[in-house]
N, C-alpha and C positions, 0 to 999 in steps of 0.2 A: 653822177659820180660813181666811181667803181671801187670795189673793195679789192685790196691787193691779195689778201689771203682769206679764206673763209673762216669765220669764228665758229667755235663749237662750245656747247655747254652753257650758253648764255641763259640768263634768267628769262622767265616768261614775260612777254610784253605787258607793260603796265605794273610790274612789281615795283613797289616804292621804297623798299628797304635798300640799304647799302648792299651791292651785289656780291656779298661774301660767298666765296666758294664757287662762283659761277664759271670762271674760265681761268685756270691757273697757268695756261700756256703763254709764253712770250711771243705771241703771233702779232707783232706790231706793224709788220709791213716795212718795205724799204724806206719810205718817207718817215714813218713813225720811229724806226730805229735811228734815222738821221737826227731827229729832234732829241731823242734820248741820249745819243752819243754827244751831241753838242752841249746838252745840259750837264752831263757828267764833267765835261771840260770846263764849263762855266763854274760849277761847284769847285773844281780843282783850283782854278785861279782865284775865285772869290775867297775861299778858305785860306789860301796861301797869302794873298795880298793883305787881308784884314787881320789875320791871326798868326799863322806860322812864320810869316816874313819877319816878325820882330826878333826871332831867334838869330837872324843873320844881319838885319839892318842895325840893330843896336850895337853889337860888337864892332861892326864896320865903322859906324859913325864915331864911336868912342875912340877907336884906334886912330882914325884919320884926323879928327878935329879936336880931340881931347875933351869931349863932352862928358858930363857926369851921368853915370848910369841911373842913379836914383832919380835925378831930375827928369831924365828922358822917360823913365817908367811912370813918374808922377803925371807927366803931361800926356802920356799915351792913353791913360784912362779917360779924361774928358774928351780927347780927340776921338776915341772910339765911340763916344756917345753920338757922333755925327750919324751913325748908322740908325739911330732911333727915328729922327724925322725923315730919314731916307725911305723908310718903309711906307710912310703915308704919302710923301711927295712923289716917289717913283710909281706908286700904285695909281695916283691921280693922272700922272703923265701917261702911263701905259693904258689906262682906261680911255684916254682921249686920242692918243696917237699910235697905240699898239705896243705890244711887248717887244717886237723886233727892234723898233727904233729906240726904245728904252735901253735894250741890251747894247746896241751899237754905240750910243752916246756914253753909256757907262764904261764900256771897254776902252773907248778912246780917251776918256778922262783918266782912267786908271793907268793907262800906258804913259801919259804925261806925268802924273803924280809919282809913279814908281821910278821913272827915269830921273826926275828931279830929286829923288830921295838921296842920290849919290852926292848932290851938291848941298845937302842940308847941313850947312856949317854952323847953324845955331839951333837952339832948342825951339825957337819960334818957327823956323823953317821946317824942322822935323814935324812939329805938331800940325802945321798946315798941310803938309804932304800926307801925313797919316790920317788926318781928318778927311781929306779928299778920298783916300783909298777906302776908308770905312764907309763913307757915304756912297760912293759909286760902285764899290764891290757888292754892297748890300743891294743896290738898285738892280744891277744886272744879274747877280748870282742868286739872290734870295727873294726877289720880288718878281721881276719880269720873267726870269727863267722858269720858276714854278708856275707862273701864270700860263706859260706855253704848255707845260705838262698837263695842267688841269683842263686846258682847252682841248688838247689833242686826245687825252685819255680820261674823260670824266668818270667813266665807270671802272676803268682798270688802273686808276691812279696809284694805288698802293704798289702794284707790281712794277709800274713804270718808275715811280720814285725809288723803288728798291734798286733798280739798275742805275739810276742817275747818281745816287749817293755813293756808289763805288768811287766816284771821282773825289769825294771828300776823304775817303780812306787812303787813296793814292796820294792825295795832297799831303796828308800827315807824314807819309813815308818819303816822298820824293821832292817836294817843293824846295825845301832848304838845301838839299844837295845840288839841285839844279842851279839855284841862285849862287851858291858857293862856287860852282863850276864856272859860271860867267864871270864872277869876280876874280877868280884865279887866272882866267885867260885874258881878260880885258882890263883888270884893275878897277878900282872904285869909280874912276871918272866915267868909264864907258860900260862897266859890268852891269849896272842897273838897267841901262838901255837895252842890254841883250834880251832881258825878259820882256821889255816893252816892245821889241821887234816881234816876239812871239804873239803878243797881244794884237799887234797890227795884222799879223797873218790871220788870227782868229777873227778880227773885225771883217776882213775881206770874205772869209769863209761863211760867216753868219749872213753877211749881205747877200751872198750868192745862193745859199742853200736852205735858209730857214724861212718859214712862212708862219704867219700868226695863227692860221686855222687850217685844219686838214682839208676843208672844203675848197681852199684856194688852189690845191693841187689835185683835185678830183678824188680825194679820199674821204672816208667816213671817220667820225670820232671812234676811238678804240679800234680802228681798222675793222669795224663790224657794221654792216648796213642796218642791223637791228638796233644799234645804239641810238639812232635818231628817234625810233619809236619809244624806246625806254625814256629818253630825255623828254620827249613830248608828254609822256604820261606823268613824269615827275613835275613838269611845269603845270599841267592841269591840276594836279593834286595840291601844289603849292604855287599859286599863280602870281606871287610877288614878282614884279618886273624889276630888272636891274636898276632902272631909272628911279624906282621908288625907294631903293635902299640908300638913303642919304646917310652921311656920317652921323648925324644926330640920331637917326633911327637905329643905326647899328650900335651906337654907344648906349642905347636904352635896352638893348637885347641882352638878357642875362647870359645866354649861351656864348655870346661874343666875349664877355668877361671871363666866363669859365674856361673857354678855350685858350684865351690869352694867358690867364694865370697858370693853367695846367701845363701848357707847352713851355711857358717860361720856367716853371719848376723842373721840367724835363731837362732843360739846358743848364739849370743850376747844378744838377747832379752830374751831367756830362762834363761841363767846364770844371767843376770842382774836382773831379777825379782826374781828368786828363791833365790839368795844369799842375798837378802835384805828383805825377807819376815818377819822374826822375828824383825829386827830393824825397819822396816816400821810399823808393828803392834804396837810395843811398843811406837813408836813416835806418834801413834794415841791415846795413852793413855791406851792401854790394858796392864794388868799385864803380866810378862814374862811367867808364867805357862799357861795363857790363849792363849798367842800368839803361844807358842809351840804346844798346843792342836789344834789350828786352822791350823797350818802347817801340822800336822799329818792328819787331816781331808782332807786337800787339796791334800796330797799325795795319800790317798786312793781313792779320786775321779779320780785320774789319771789311775786307773786300768781299769774301763770301757771306759775311754777316749782313752786309747791306742788302744783298739780294734776298737772303733768307727772311729778313724782317718784312721786306716787301711781299714775299710769298705768304707769310703768316697774315699780314694785313689783308691781302686779297682773299685768303681762305676763311678767316674768322670775321672779317669786317674791321674797320679801323679802330673803333672804340674798344672792343674786347681785346684786340691785339695790342693796343696801347697799355691796357691794364697788365697783360702778360709781360710786356716789355719792361714796365716799371717793377714788377715782381722779380724779374731777372736782375735788374739793377740793384734791387734791395739785397739779394743774395750776394752779388758781387761786392757791394759796399760792406756788407757784414763780414765777409771774408777778409777785407782789408782793415777792419777796425783795430784788430789787435796785432800781433807780431807773426804774420803768415810766413811759413817756411816751407820749402820743398814742394810737395804736391799741392798743398793748400795755396801757396803763393802762385803757382802756375795755373791752378784752377781759377783764381781771381783774375789773373792777367788775361786768360783766354776768354773769360766772360766779359771783361771790360772791352777787349778788342772786338769781340763779336757784336758788341752793342753800338759801336761808333756810328755806323750809318743809319741806325734806326731813329735817332732823335730828329733829324731834319725830315726824314720820311714821314713820320707820324705827326710832327708839328705842322706839316703842310697839308698832308692828306686828310686830316680830320677837319680842316677848314673846307676842303673841297667836298667833304661828305655832306656838309650842311648847306654850302653855298655853291650851286652848280654853275659851271661854265661862265656865263656873262656876269654872274654875281660875284665870282671868286675874287677878282682883282679889287673890287670895292671893299669886300669884307676883309681881305688879307691886308689891305692898306690900313685898316683900323686895328686888326688883331696883332699884326707884327710889331708895332711900337709897344703895345702892352707887353707882349712876349719879351721884347728886348730890354725893357726897363726891369722886369722881374729877373731876367737873366743876369743883370749887372750886380745883383745882390750875392752872387756866388762867392766872390772874393771876401766880402764882409762876413759871410757865414763861416768860411774857412778860417779867416783870421780870428774870429771869436772863439771857435772851437780849439784852435791851436794855442791861443793865449790863455783862455780861461777854463777850458774843459779837459785839460790834461793831454794836450798834443793831438796826434792823429786819431787816437781812439775817440776823443770828443768831437773832433771835426767830422769824422766819418759817421759818428752817431747822429749828428745833425743832418747829414746828407741822407741817412737812412730815414730820418723823420720826414724829410722832404719827399722821399719816395712814397711814403704812406700818405702824405698830404696830396700828392699828385693823383694817386689812385682814388682818393675820396673826391677830388674835384672832377676827374674824368667820369666817375660813376654818375655824376649829376648832369653831364652834358647830354642834351637832346640833339642827336645828329640827324633827325628828320629834316628834310629841306624846309627852309623858312617859308612861312605863309603870311 
């Protein structure tokens, strides 16, 4: 195997700690950048299909078929829970058949589900389509895709995830406008299939250009020939074989639960703040158009922020970087608690926008810190469902704060408390490779 570009500043052979600060350059090589670019696109589609798409599908279906908005929203929540078992099942499939095939099947299924969404003339049809999108978008975007990144970049995972999560920030800004464009050009009958056609193009591109492991195309992990020596040293120090990591054993590991709970709390804060951006801004007296514009600006700030958090993770190590990340969120939430105006409001929005890409980065890379390469997909298949269940409490926490603790001040006070709880959980995680 050959290395595409020489790595510099790597840790000494046999160092067992997370390689914080070892090589902060994005020298991933041609094939490595291809994998990173595709994963950014997968994040773009997955976030849009399973989350942002509701902003355009609900109004379209309500206008076309006269469906009730409250009923659709009520069914969207249980349909979204399809993403919970998807974490475990997709990981098992990827473990047996490879991440690439899992991605391809997920893309194909989402293309069909999204196209059929335009014909969802009943609540039941909508729920089935959205459940399919939640299941398969989770499978290809948040399970199989990150498995590729953890396999290709086991020691530079933070920096690689920093680049890939740029796709999520771009999805927040541009997914809905693109779908609206297709609907405006082709109407509701064929407009949904326009995005499905893009998924078909992505399917072909993944089939042609993506490989499960760098060794398949004559490259080294991390685009560094010394990476193999470091991984071998890690394996000698923590000799647990991937085959020994059964689901039962993983469920008995305290760090699995700490990681699942902590990263789920990360998403509680993220979803809680992001889902209320427009209502919060309008409650502060801003017109709806202005509030939406501010949210767009916030999403664009997430593009450099995604890379920046990856850089911080590579510099400090995933665990301490995650603590810094939650302290950042704590300040941002505190600024939103009361009635921010002027410079304070903009400071909070800038901090929120800068944080958007960090959640998925750290929630995935901390798993890869403890479970290396072949172990990753097994562990993530157990941790992701725990993470997803915890994440679902975000709306309940918001509702409780809004209804019983004095509105947004109370709701954001609860989110600040979740930030502190997350820091406490993260501080107890042992990221040394499992033995």
